[in-house]
C-alpha positions as CSV (number, residue, x, y, z in Angstrom):
1,X,-69.4,52.1,-6.7
2,X,-65.8,51.9,-7.7
3,X,-64.0,54.9,-6.2
4,X,-61.7,56.2,-9.0
5,X,-63.0,59.7,-9.4
6,X,-60.8,62.6,-8.1
7,X,-60.8,66.3,-8.6
8,X,-59.7,69.4,-6.8
9,X,-62.3,72.1,-7.3
10,X,-61.1,75.7,-6.6
11,X,-63.5,78.5,-6.6
12,X,-62.7,82.1,-5.7
13,X,-65.8,84.2,-5.2
14,X,-65.9,86.1,-1.9
15,X,-63.2,83.9,-0.5
16,X,-60.7,81.3,-1.7
17,X,-62.3,77.9,-1.4
18,X,-60.7,74.5,-2.0
19,X,-62.8,71.4,-2.5
20,X,-61.0,68.0,-2.5
21,X,-63.1,65.2,-4.0
22,X,-61.9,61.7,-4.1
23,X,-64.3,58.8,-4.5
24,X,-67.2,59.8,-2.3
25,X,-65.0,61.7,0.2
26,X,-65.3,65.5,0.1
27,X,-63.1,67.8,2.2
28,X,-63.3,71.6,1.9
29,X,-61.2,74.5,3.2
30,X,-61.6,78.2,2.9
31,X,-59.0,80.9,3.1
32,X,-60.6,83.9,4.7
33,X,-59.7,86.8,7.0
34,X,-56.0,85.8,6.8
35,X,-56.4,82.1,7.8
36,X,-56.9,78.7,6.2
37,X,-59.9,77.1,7.9
38,X,-61.6,73.7,7.7
39,X,-64.9,74.2,6.0
40,X,-66.3,70.6,6.5
41,X,-66.6,67.1,5.1
42,X,-69.1,65.1,3.2
43,X,-69.1,61.3,2.9
44,X,-71.5,61.0,-0.1
45,X,-69.6,63.0,-2.8
46,X,-71.4,66.3,-2.5
47,X,-69.5,69.6,-2.6
48,X,-70.6,71.6,0.3
49,X,-71.9,74.4,-2.0
50,X,-74.0,72.0,-4.1
51,X,-76.9,74.3,-3.1
52,X,-75.1,77.5,-4.1
53,X,-77.3,79.8,-2.0
54,X,-77.4,77.5,1.0
55,X,-73.9,76.0,1.4
56,X,-73.3,73.7,4.4
57,X,-69.9,75.1,5.5
58,X,-68.8,74.9,9.1
59,X,-69.1,78.1,11.1
60,X,-65.6,78.9,12.2
61,X,-66.9,80.9,15.2
62,X,-68.0,77.6,16.8
63,X,-64.4,76.4,17.1
64,X,-61.6,77.8,19.3
65,X,-59.1,76.8,16.6
66,X,-60.8,76.4,13.3
67,X,-57.5,76.5,11.5
68,X,-56.5,73.7,9.0
69,X,-53.0,73.6,10.6
70,X,-51.3,74.9,13.7
71,X,-47.8,76.3,13.4
72,X,-45.8,78.1,16.0
73,X,-42.5,79.9,15.0
74,X,-40.3,81.7,17.5
75,X,-43.0,81.5,20.1
76,X,-45.8,82.9,18.0
77,X,-48.7,81.3,16.3
78,X,-48.7,81.8,12.6
79,X,-52.1,80.1,11.9
80,X,-53.5,83.5,11.0
81,X,-52.5,86.9,9.6
82,X,-51.5,85.1,6.4
83,X,-51.6,86.3,2.8
84,X,-52.8,84.3,-0.1
85,X,-50.1,83.9,-2.7
86,X,-50.9,81.1,-5.1
87,X,-52.8,77.9,-5.6
88,X,-51.7,75.3,-8.2
89,X,-52.7,71.8,-9.1
90,X,-51.1,69.1,-11.1
91,X,-53.2,66.1,-12.3
92,X,-52.2,62.8,-13.8
93,X,-54.0,59.6,-14.4
94,X,-52.9,58.4,-11.0
95,X,-53.5,61.4,-8.7
96,X,-53.9,65.1,-8.3
97,X,-51.6,67.2,-6.1
98,X,-52.3,70.8,-5.1
99,X,-50.0,73.4,-3.5
100,X,-51.5,76.3,-1.7
101,X,-48.9,79.0,-1.0
102,X,-49.4,81.4,1.9
103,X,-47.2,84.2,3.3
104,X,-47.0,84.9,7.0
105,X,-47.1,88.5,8.2
106,X,-46.0,87.4,11.6
107,X,-42.9,85.4,10.9
108,X,-40.5,85.6,7.9
109,X,-42.0,82.4,6.3
110,X,-43.7,81.1,3.3
111,X,-46.1,78.2,4.1
112,X,-47.0,75.7,1.4
113,X,-49.9,73.3,2.0
114,X,-49.6,70.1,-0.1
115,X,-52.6,67.8,-0.7
116,X,-52.7,64.5,-2.7
117,X,-55.8,62.7,-3.7
118,X,-56.0,59.6,-5.9
119,X,-59.5,58.3,-6.2
120,X,-59.5,56.5,-2.8
121,X,-61.4,58.0,0.0
122,X,-58.2,59.2,1.8
123,X,-55.9,62.1,1.2
124,X,-52.3,62.9,2.0
125,X,-51.4,66.2,3.6
126,X,-48.0,67.7,4.3
127,X,-46.7,71.2,4.9
128,X,-43.6,73.0,3.7
129,X,-42.2,76.0,5.5
130,X,-39.6,78.2,3.9
131,X,-37.5,80.5,6.0
132,X,-37.2,83.8,4.0
133,X,-34.9,85.4,6.5
134,X,-31.2,85.4,7.2
135,X,-31.7,84.0,10.7
136,X,-32.8,80.6,12.0
137,X,-36.5,80.0,12.9
138,X,-37.6,77.9,15.8
139,X,-40.5,75.6,15.1
140,X,-42.2,74.7,18.3
141,X,-45.7,73.6,17.4
142,X,-46.9,71.6,14.4
143,X,-50.3,70.2,13.7
144,X,-50.0,69.1,10.1
145,X,-53.8,68.8,9.7
146,X,-56.5,70.0,12.1
147,X,-59.8,71.9,12.4
148,X,-63.5,71.2,12.4
149,X,-65.0,67.9,11.3
150,X,-68.7,68.5,11.8
151,X,-71.4,70.2,13.8
152,X,-74.6,68.4,14.6
153,X,-78.1,69.8,14.9
154,X,-81.1,68.8,17.0
155,X,-82.6,66.8,14.1
156,X,-79.8,64.2,14.5
157,X,-79.2,64.6,18.3
158,X,-82.8,63.9,19.0
159,X,-82.1,60.2,18.2
160,X,-79.8,59.7,21.2
161,X,-80.5,59.9,24.9
162,X,-76.9,60.1,26.1
163,X,-74.5,62.6,24.6
164,X,-71.7,60.1,25.3
165,X,-73.2,57.8,22.7
166,X,-72.9,60.1,19.7
167,X,-69.3,59.4,18.8
168,X,-66.8,56.6,19.3
169,X,-63.1,56.5,18.6
170,X,-61.1,53.5,17.6
171,X,-57.4,53.2,18.4
172,X,-54.7,50.9,19.8
173,X,-55.1,51.0,23.5
174,X,-51.7,49.8,24.6
175,X,-48.3,51.5,23.8
176,X,-46.0,49.0,25.4
177,X,-43.7,46.4,23.8
178,X,-45.5,43.2,22.9
179,X,-48.9,44.8,22.9
180,X,-49.1,46.2,19.4
181,X,-52.4,46.3,17.6
182,X,-54.8,45.8,20.5
183,X,-57.7,47.6,19.0
184,X,-60.7,49.0,20.9
185,X,-63.7,51.2,20.4
186,X,-64.4,53.7,23.1
187,X,-67.2,56.3,23.4
188,X,-66.2,59.9,23.1
189,X,-67.1,62.1,26.0
190,X,-67.6,65.9,25.7
191,X,-64.0,66.7,26.3
192,X,-60.6,66.8,24.6
193,X,-59.3,63.3,24.2
194,X,-55.7,62.6,23.2
195,X,-54.0,59.5,21.8
196,X,-50.3,59.7,21.5
197,X,-47.1,57.7,21.2
198,X,-43.3,57.8,21.3
199,X,-42.9,61.1,23.1
200,X,-45.6,61.2,25.8
201,X,-46.0,57.4,25.7
202,X,-44.0,54.3,24.6
203,X,-43.3,53.7,20.9
204,X,-45.3,50.5,20.2
205,X,-48.7,52.2,19.4
206,X,-49.1,52.6,15.7
207,X,-50.3,56.2,14.9
208,X,-53.8,55.3,13.8
209,X,-57.2,56.8,14.7
210,X,-60.9,56.2,13.7
211,X,-63.7,58.6,14.6
212,X,-67.2,57.2,14.1
213,X,-70.5,59.1,14.2
214,X,-72.8,56.4,15.7
215,X,-75.9,58.3,14.6
216,X,-75.2,59.1,10.9
217,X,-72.7,56.5,9.7
218,X,-69.8,58.8,9.0
219,X,-66.4,57.3,9.8
220,X,-63.2,59.3,9.7
221,X,-59.8,57.5,9.7
222,X,-56.3,58.8,9.9
223,X,-52.6,57.8,10.2
224,X,-49.5,59.9,10.9
225,X,-46.5,58.9,8.8
226,X,-43.8,59.7,11.3
227,X,-41.5,57.6,13.5
228,X,-41.1,60.1,16.3
229,X,-43.5,61.8,18.7
230,X,-47.2,62.2,17.6
231,X,-50.5,63.1,19.2
232,X,-54.1,62.9,18.0
233,X,-56.5,65.2,19.8
234,X,-60.2,64.9,19.3
235,X,-62.3,67.8,20.8
236,X,-66.0,66.9,21.2
237,X,-67.4,70.3,22.3
238,X,-70.9,69.5,23.6
239,X,-73.2,70.0,26.6
240,X,-75.3,67.3,28.3
241,X,-78.4,69.0,26.9
242,X,-77.1,68.1,23.5
243,X,-77.1,71.7,22.2
244,X,-74.2,73.2,20.1
245,X,-72.2,70.0,19.5
246,X,-69.0,70.5,17.5
247,X,-66.3,68.0,16.6
248,X,-62.7,68.9,15.7
249,X,-59.3,67.1,15.7
250,X,-55.6,67.6,15.4
251,X,-52.8,65.4,14.0
252,X,-49.7,66.7,15.7
253,X,-46.0,66.2,15.8
254,X,-44.5,66.3,19.3
255,X,-41.2,66.5,21.0
256,X,-39.0,68.9,23.1
257,X,-39.2,72.4,21.8
258,X,-38.1,73.6,19.4
259,X,-39.0,70.5,17.5
260,X,-37.0,71.8,14.5
261,X,-34.8,74.7,13.7
262,X,-35.2,75.9,10.1
263,X,-32.0,77.2,8.7
264,X,-31.6,80.7,7.2
265,X,-33.1,80.6,3.7
266,X,-33.8,76.9,4.4
267,X,-36.9,74.7,4.1
268,X,-38.7,72.3,6.3
269,X,-41.0,69.6,5.0
270,X,-43.4,68.1,7.6
271,X,-44.3,64.4,8.1
272,X,-47.5,63.4,6.3
273,X,-50.9,63.1,7.9
274,X,-53.3,60.8,6.0
275,X,-57.0,61.5,6.5
276,X,-60.1,59.8,5.0
277,X,-63.9,59.5,5.4
278,X,-66.4,56.9,4.4
279,X,-70.1,56.5,5.0
280,X,-69.9,53.0,6.2
281,X,-68.3,50.6,8.6
282,X,-64.8,49.8,9.8
283,X,-64.2,47.4,6.9
284,X,-65.0,50.2,4.4
285,X,-62.7,52.5,6.2
286,X,-59.8,50.0,6.4
287,X,-60.1,49.0,2.8
288,X,-60.1,52.6,1.6
289,X,-57.1,53.3,3.7
290,X,-55.3,50.2,2.4
291,X,-56.1,51.3,-1.2
292,X,-54.6,54.7,-0.6
293,X,-51.5,53.2,1.1
294,X,-50.9,50.8,-1.7
295,X,-51.4,53.3,-4.5
296,X,-49.8,56.5,-3.2
297,X,-47.7,55.7,-0.1
298,X,-45.9,52.4,-0.2
299,X,-45.2,52.4,-3.9
300,X,-41.4,52.6,-3.8
301,X,-41.2,49.1,-2.5
302,X,-43.8,47.0,-4.3
303,X,-45.2,44.0,-2.5
304,X,-46.8,41.8,-5.1
305,X,-47.3,38.1,-4.7
306,X,-43.7,37.3,-5.8
307,X,-42.3,39.3,-3.0
308,X,-44.6,38.0,-0.2
309,X,-42.0,35.2,0.1
310,X,-42.1,32.9,3.1
311,X,-39.3,34.0,5.4
312,X,-37.6,31.6,7.7
313,X,-35.2,32.6,10.4
314,X,-33.1,31.7,13.4
315,X,-31.2,33.9,15.8
316,X,-29.9,34.0,19.4
317,X,-32.5,31.6,20.7
318,X,-30.6,28.9,18.9
319,X,-27.0,27.8,19.0
320,X,-26.4,29.4,15.5
321,X,-23.3,27.3,14.8
322,X,-22.8,26.3,11.1
323,X,-23.8,22.7,11.5
324,X,-27.1,23.5,13.3
325,X,-27.8,26.4,10.8
326,X,-27.5,24.0,7.9
327,X,-29.9,21.6,9.7
328,X,-32.4,24.4,10.1
329,X,-32.0,25.4,6.5
330,X,-32.9,21.8,5.6
331,X,-35.9,22.0,7.9
332,X,-37.1,25.3,6.4
333,X,-36.7,24.0,2.8
334,X,-38.9,21.0,3.7
335,X,-41.5,23.3,5.3
336,X,-41.8,25.3,2.0
337,X,-39.8,28.3,3.1
338,X,-38.3,30.6,0.5
339,X,-35.8,32.8,2.4
340,X,-33.4,31.9,5.2
341,X,-32.6,34.9,7.4
342,X,-29.9,34.9,10.2
343,X,-31.2,37.1,13.0
344,X,-29.3,38.9,15.8
345,X,-26.2,37.1,17.0
346,X,-24.2,36.6,13.9
347,X,-21.6,39.2,15.0
348,X,-21.0,37.4,18.4
349,X,-18.5,34.7,19.3
350,X,-19.9,31.2,20.0
351,X,-22.0,30.9,23.1
352,X,-22.3,34.6,23.4
353,X,-25.2,35.2,21.0
354,X,-27.5,36.2,23.8
355,X,-25.2,39.2,24.4
356,X,-25.8,40.4,20.8
357,X,-26.4,44.0,21.9
358,X,-22.9,44.3,23.1
359,X,-21.5,43.4,19.7
360,X,-24.0,45.5,17.7
361,X,-22.4,47.8,15.1
362,X,-19.4,45.5,14.3
363,X,-21.3,44.3,11.3
364,X,-18.8,41.6,10.6
365,X,-19.5,37.8,11.0
366,X,-17.6,36.4,13.9
367,X,-14.7,34.3,12.6
368,X,-14.9,31.7,15.3
369,X,-18.6,31.2,14.7
370,X,-18.2,31.2,10.9
371,X,-14.7,29.9,10.2
372,X,-15.4,29.8,6.4
373,X,-17.3,33.1,6.4
374,X,-21.0,33.7,6.4
375,X,-21.0,33.0,2.6
376,X,-20.9,29.3,3.4
377,X,-24.5,29.6,4.8
378,X,-25.5,31.9,2.0
379,X,-24.4,29.3,-0.6
380,X,-26.0,26.5,1.3
381,X,-29.3,28.3,1.5
382,X,-29.2,29.0,-2.3
383,X,-28.4,25.3,-2.9
384,X,-31.6,24.4,-1.2
385,X,-33.6,26.9,-3.2
386,X,-33.8,29.5,-0.4
387,X,-32.8,33.2,-0.7
388,X,-30.5,34.6,2.0
389,X,-31.1,37.4,4.4
390,X,-29.3,39.0,7.3
391,X,-30.4,41.1,10.4
392,X,-28.8,44.5,11.1
393,X,-29.5,47.2,13.7
394,X,-27.5,50.0,12.1
395,X,-28.7,52.9,14.3
396,X,-27.2,51.4,17.5
397,X,-23.7,50.4,18.6
398,X,-22.6,48.0,21.3
399,X,-19.6,48.3,23.7
400,X,-17.5,46.1,21.4
401,X,-18.0,48.4,18.4
402,X,-15.1,50.6,17.5
403,X,-17.4,53.5,16.6
404,X,-17.9,54.0,20.3
405,X,-14.2,55.0,20.6
406,X,-13.8,56.6,17.2
407,X,-16.9,58.8,17.2
408,X,-18.3,59.0,20.8
409,X,-20.0,62.3,19.7
410,X,-22.2,60.4,17.3
411,X,-24.3,59.0,20.1
412,X,-27.4,61.1,21.0
413,X,-27.6,63.3,24.0
414,X,-30.8,63.7,26.0
415,X,-32.4,66.8,27.3
416,X,-30.8,66.1,30.7
417,X,-27.4,66.0,29.0
418,X,-26.9,62.3,29.2
419,X,-25.2,60.6,26.3
420,X,-26.9,57.4,25.1
421,X,-24.8,54.3,25.4
422,X,-25.8,53.1,22.0
423,X,-28.2,55.2,20.0
424,X,-26.7,57.0,17.0
425,X,-27.8,60.5,16.2
426,X,-28.5,60.3,12.4
427,X,-29.0,64.1,12.2
428,X,-25.2,64.2,12.2
429,X,-24.5,64.0,8.4
430,X,-21.2,62.0,8.9
431,X,-23.0,59.5,11.1
432,X,-25.8,59.0,8.6
433,X,-23.4,58.5,5.8
434,X,-21.4,55.9,7.7
435,X,-24.7,54.0,8.4
436,X,-25.7,54.1,4.7
437,X,-22.2,53.0,3.6
438,X,-22.2,50.2,6.1
439,X,-25.5,48.9,4.9
440,X,-24.5,49.1,1.3
441,X,-21.3,47.1,2.1
442,X,-23.2,44.5,4.0
443,X,-25.7,44.0,1.2
444,X,-23.0,43.7,-1.4
445,X,-20.2,41.8,0.5
446,X,-22.6,39.2,2.0
447,X,-24.6,38.9,-1.2
448,X,-28.0,39.5,0.5
449,X,-31.4,38.9,-1.0
450,X,-33.1,40.3,2.1
451,X,-32.0,42.9,4.6
452,X,-33.8,42.8,8.0
453,X,-33.5,46.2,9.8
454,X,-34.0,46.3,13.5
455,X,-34.1,49.3,15.9
456,X,-33.6,48.5,19.6
457,X,-33.7,51.6,21.7
458,X,-35.8,53.2,24.4
459,X,-38.3,55.6,23.1
460,X,-36.9,58.4,25.3
461,X,-33.7,58.2,23.2
462,X,-35.6,59.5,20.1
463,X,-35.6,63.0,21.5
464,X,-31.9,64.0,21.8
465,X,-31.1,67.7,22.1
466,X,-28.2,69.4,20.4
467,X,-27.1,72.6,18.7
468,X,-27.1,72.0,15.0
469,X,-25.1,75.0,14.2
470,X,-27.1,78.2,15.1
471,X,-26.5,78.4,18.8
472,X,-29.9,77.0,19.5
473,X,-30.4,73.6,21.1
474,X,-33.1,71.7,19.3
475,X,-34.8,68.3,19.5
476,X,-33.2,66.3,16.7
477,X,-36.0,63.7,16.4
478,X,-37.4,65.0,13.1
479,X,-34.0,65.5,11.6
480,X,-32.9,62.0,12.7
481,X,-35.9,60.4,11.1
482,X,-35.5,62.5,7.9
483,X,-32.0,61.1,7.6
484,X,-33.3,57.5,8.2
485,X,-36.0,57.8,5.6
486,X,-33.5,59.3,3.1
487,X,-31.0,56.5,3.8
488,X,-33.5,53.7,3.0
489,X,-34.9,55.5,0.0
490,X,-31.3,55.8,-1.4
491,X,-30.7,52.1,-0.7
492,X,-33.9,50.9,-2.1
493,X,-33.2,52.8,-5.3
494,X,-29.7,51.5,-5.4
495,X,-30.7,47.9,-4.7
496,X,-34.3,47.7,-6.2
497,X,-34.4,43.9,-6.2
498,X,-33.4,43.5,-2.5
499,X,-36.2,42.7,-0.1
500,X,-36.2,45.3,2.7
501,X,-37.8,44.0,5.9
502,X,-38.5,46.5,8.7
503,X,-38.4,45.8,12.5
504,X,-38.0,47.9,15.5
505,X,-37.8,45.8,18.7
506,X,-41.0,44.3,17.3
507,X,-43.5,47.0,16.1
508,X,-41.7,50.1,17.4
509,X,-41.9,52.0,14.1
510,X,-44.4,50.5,11.7
511,X,-45.7,54.0,10.6
512,X,-46.1,55.0,7.0
513,X,-43.1,57.3,7.1
514,X,-40.8,54.4,7.9
515,X,-42.5,51.9,5.7
516,X,-42.1,53.8,2.4
517,X,-39.0,52.0,1.4
518,X,-39.8,48.6,2.9
519,X,-41.5,45.6,1.4
520,X,-42.9,44.3,4.7
521,X,-42.6,44.8,8.4
522,X,-42.3,42.9,11.7
523,X,-45.3,44.2,13.7
524,X,-44.5,42.6,17.1
525,X,-42.0,40.4,18.9
526,X,-44.9,38.9,20.9
527,X,-46.0,35.6,19.4
528,X,-47.8,33.9,22.4
529,X,-51.5,33.3,22.2
530,X,-54.0,34.8,22.8
531,X,-52.3,38.2,22.6
532,X,-50.7,37.3,19.2
533,X,-54.2,37.0,17.7
534,X,-55.1,40.5,18.8
535,X,-51.8,41.8,17.3
536,X,-52.6,40.2,13.9
537,X,-56.2,41.5,14.1
538,X,-55.2,45.1,14.8
539,X,-52.1,45.5,12.7
540,X,-53.9,44.3,9.6
541,X,-56.1,47.3,10.0
542,X,-53.1,49.7,10.1
543,X,-51.2,48.1,7.2
544,X,-52.3,46.1,4.1
545,X,-52.0,42.4,5.1
546,X,-49.1,41.6,2.6
547,X,-47.0,44.1,4.6
548,X,-47.6,42.5,8.0
549,X,-45.1,39.8,9.1
550,X,-46.5,37.2,11.5
551,X,-44.3,34.4,13.0
552,X,-45.1,30.8,13.3
553,X,-43.1,28.9,15.9
554,X,-40.3,30.5,17.8
555,X,-40.3,33.3,20.3
556,X,-42.3,31.2,22.8
557,X,-45.4,30.9,20.7
558,X,-45.3,27.1,21.2
559,X,-46.1,27.5,24.9
560,X,-49.9,28.1,24.5
561,X,-52.4,27.4,21.8
562,X,-52.8,24.7,19.2
563,X,-50.4,24.0,16.4
564,X,-52.9,24.8,13.7
565,X,-53.9,28.1,15.3
566,X,-50.3,29.3,15.4
567,X,-49.8,28.8,11.7
568,X,-53.2,30.1,10.7
569,X,-52.6,33.3,12.6
570,X,-50.0,34.1,10.0
571,X,-51.6,32.9,6.8
572,X,-53.6,36.0,5.9
573,X,-50.5,38.2,6.2
574,X,-46.9,37.7,5.4
575,X,-45.7,34.3,6.7
576,X,-42.5,33.9,8.7
577,X,-41.4,30.5,10.0
578,X,-39.2,29.3,12.8
579,X,-38.1,25.7,13.5
580,X,-40.3,23.0,15.0
581,X,-37.6,20.7,16.2
582,X,-34.0,21.0,17.6
583,X,-31.3,20.4,15.0
584,X,-30.4,17.0,16.5
585,X,-33.9,15.7,17.1
586,X,-36.2,13.8,14.8
587,X,-38.9,15.9,13.1
588,X,-42.5,15.2,13.9
589,X,-43.7,14.2,10.5
590,X,-47.3,15.0,11.4
591,X,-46.4,18.6,12.1
592,X,-44.2,18.8,9.0
593,X,-47.0,17.6,6.7
594,X,-49.4,20.2,8.1
595,X,-46.9,23.0,7.6
596,X,-46.3,21.9,4.0
597,X,-50.0,21.6,3.3
598,X,-50.5,25.1,4.7
599,X,-47.6,26.8,2.9
600,X,-48.9,25.2,-0.3
601,X,-52.2,26.8,0.2
602,X,-50.5,30.1,0.9
603,X,-48.4,30.0,-2.2
604,X,-50.9,28.5,-4.6
605,X,-54.1,30.2,-3.4
606,X,-53.8,33.0,-0.9
607,X,-50.7,34.7,-2.4
608,X,-52.4,35.0,-5.8
609,X,-54.6,37.8,-4.5
610,X,-53.0,38.9,-1.2
611,X,-51.3,42.1,-2.5
612,X,-54.6,43.3,-3.9
613,X,-56.9,41.8,-1.3
614,X,-59.7,43.5,0.6
615,X,-59.7,42.6,4.3
616,X,-62.7,42.2,6.7
617,X,-62.4,42.2,10.5
618,X,-65.5,40.4,11.5
619,X,-64.5,40.8,15.2
620,X,-62.5,44.1,15.3
621,X,-62.7,44.7,19.0
622,X,-61.6,41.4,20.6
623,X,-62.5,42.7,24.0
624,X,-66.1,42.2,23.0
625,X,-65.7,38.7,21.5
626,X,-64.4,35.2,22.5
627,X,-63.1,34.4,19.0
628,X,-61.4,36.1,16.1
629,X,-62.7,36.0,12.5
630,X,-60.5,37.5,9.8
631,X,-61.2,37.4,6.1
632,X,-59.4,38.5,2.9
633,X,-60.9,38.3,-0.6
634,X,-59.9,39.1,-4.1
635,X,-61.1,42.5,-5.3
636,X,-63.3,40.8,-8.0
637,X,-64.8,38.5,-5.3
638,X,-63.6,35.4,-7.1
639,X,-61.8,33.9,-4.1
640,X,-61.1,34.4,-0.5
641,X,-59.9,32.9,2.8
642,X,-61.1,33.1,6.4
643,X,-59.4,32.2,9.6
644,X,-61.4,31.5,12.7
645,X,-59.5,31.3,16.0
646,X,-61.1,30.8,19.4
647,X,-59.8,32.9,22.4
648,X,-59.3,31.7,26.0
649,X,-62.3,30.1,27.6
650,X,-64.3,29.2,24.5
651,X,-64.5,25.5,24.6
652,X,-66.7,23.6,22.1
653,X,-67.7,26.6,20.1
654,X,-70.2,26.8,17.2
655,X,-69.6,29.9,15.2
656,X,-71.5,31.1,12.1
657,X,-69.4,33.1,9.7
658,X,-71.0,35.1,6.9
659,X,-68.4,35.9,4.3
660,X,-68.2,39.5,3.3
661,X,-66.0,39.3,0.2
662,X,-68.4,37.4,-2.0
663,X,-70.7,38.1,-4.9
664,X,-74.3,36.9,-4.3
665,X,-74.7,36.2,-8.1
666,X,-71.8,33.6,-8.1
667,X,-71.6,30.0,-7.2
668,X,-68.7,29.1,-4.8
669,X,-66.7,26.1,-3.8
670,X,-66.1,26.2,-0.1
671,X,-63.4,24.2,1.7
672,X,-63.2,23.6,5.4
673,X,-59.5,22.8,5.9
674,X,-59.7,20.9,9.2
675,X,-61.8,18.1,7.6
676,X,-60.6,18.6,4.0
677,X,-64.3,19.0,3.3
678,X,-65.5,20.8,0.1
679,X,-69.0,21.7,-1.0
680,X,-70.7,24.0,-3.5
681,X,-73.1,26.8,-2.4
682,X,-74.5,29.9,-4.0
683,X,-73.2,33.3,-3.0
684,X,-76.7,34.3,-2.0
685,X,-77.0,31.5,0.5
686,X,-73.4,32.1,1.8
687,X,-74.3,35.7,2.5
688,X,-77.7,34.9,4.1
689,X,-76.9,31.7,6.1
690,X,-73.2,31.8,6.4
691,X,-70.8,28.9,7.2
692,X,-71.1,27.1,10.5
693,X,-67.7,26.4,12.1
694,X,-67.3,23.9,15.0
695,X,-64.1,24.4,17.1
696,X,-63.8,22.1,20.1
697,X,-61.3,24.0,22.3
698,X,-59.9,27.4,23.2
699,X,-57.0,28.7,21.1
700,X,-57.9,26.4,18.2
701,X,-58.8,27.3,14.6
702,X,-60.4,26.6,11.3
703,X,-59.3,27.8,7.8
704,X,-62.0,28.4,5.3
705,X,-61.3,28.8,1.6
706,X,-63.8,29.9,-1.1
707,X,-63.6,30.4,-4.8
708,X,-66.1,31.1,-7.5
709,X,-66.9,28.3,-10.0
């Protein structure tokens, strides 16, 4: 079924009940006894009162905290002792948004719960808190969405011997640099399990969570759209005898307390938590999530086929002089590249580009490096048919930047009173305005077609503490990120045709809060196999593939793996290219021809459906496999592409791949790219028998293309 139905059903009989129906996802809440409670979920489209006299609402007495949100103000929980004020909805052809207004009898605050549904099986939830008093309010706890998910009875539990086998959670197991996207499934034990990042852990774990009921086929999925501290907590309250099993969760914003000080008569708008449910497998969940992200989240910066341009770049790992840069532009043009981007090092004097951090914040091309100005390379790239882009890390300053001397107070201060040597505190309005003005100047003065934004800081620097004007030290992480989001929103509206590329020391902030104004994002600085395969595999779960930058050549990826596997690891996402030969060396024509062949396939075939594609992770948990199979297909199942890449220790492998994005009623032309071999087969046989792939070595690959005829 095509999921395009959405409706918010409000019924007020004994209590106020709110039923959110989107596709076949149903989520219900009830306002009763002064609290908003989670009433349960359904994955098959049924409202929970479909049997009016026998509704299937959750029993709130079974949960310690049944509340749909957790808010603490001035040291007091305000999840309860609330008054219902109003409930309003606004519906368009694209979505329906509701606002539930509640008044606290504990704190002087109005709480507004916002929910967006759009026909996909995922909703967006955010909370607005209005301070109605003349004094500041200290916000010290915030779970934007929480509460019960389901309770199971003996009829279901009788089908499992071990209580640990009832649920599994899927998440990215590593939070460290260069380990982004390493997805794993893990059984859920009867306990509280937390997954967090950026505050309690490093910043390279994308805020993503799947919760799977292994017995009934339900699969919840969630993301937190925030670039600061977050925590998912899943509480599986069960006993070994399998009686009284109850599942709940929290999507929480974390930091030093207070995490936000709400000004007198001021308002606070929370980050967004995205939550969905399918009755199906991981592919179903991922594609519903991508559909919601494309339709209702990342719609400020569209990413259609024309914008999934092949980016080519060079930075401090090369000499970066003008002569070599022009030689690399020539090389990129021959490869089929479409944008030439100068990475970190353009502010540095010759031979000092590896010290680029010290020069960060100058934002002026070094005159000795570029005696005729950087426009010389911009013009040269344009003459070769390439657009021109430039790297900037606007939120950090190096020791040679005059901002250090002019505004030392702009650098953030930790909870221990230590001033950061480089990280700017964007919660300071003058600092944020300087950053926005600088970016606008760089875009205009250097005639950019693409702006590449980096963010190289330690995650502990996110959580500076300062008095924002009320005599109360507060953690400025939320306010910093609010300013960052607003800056890029302003710039995207001001420069709508500019391509905005996100990066943060690799994948340090790929979250949906940051991504709203960006066309695509760097998801990792780690390009070496086999880990780079896991990064592509996982990060194309978190984000639609056209938003996921993957690099071919450069950054050490040449040290392990086959040439073809390196390139094919990028081809189902957003391709970025680095050079394959030093500027003064002869180019290997065999390599060049393979790149040209592959970029032609990308431009002429893959890119025609990439921005609307469905994606299938045949081997989602690479810990359990010795090869990776990734597939994208057009939504009408008219065409698709599959990459098969072997992992370490899988020599001479025969792999049968059964395409998932096909229509059994169609005939398909299938091409195996290694042998340039094409044959015709029915969709029914493809689905039943699959395609047999032979790969004769570890870290090698095959590319399969199919199209209906």
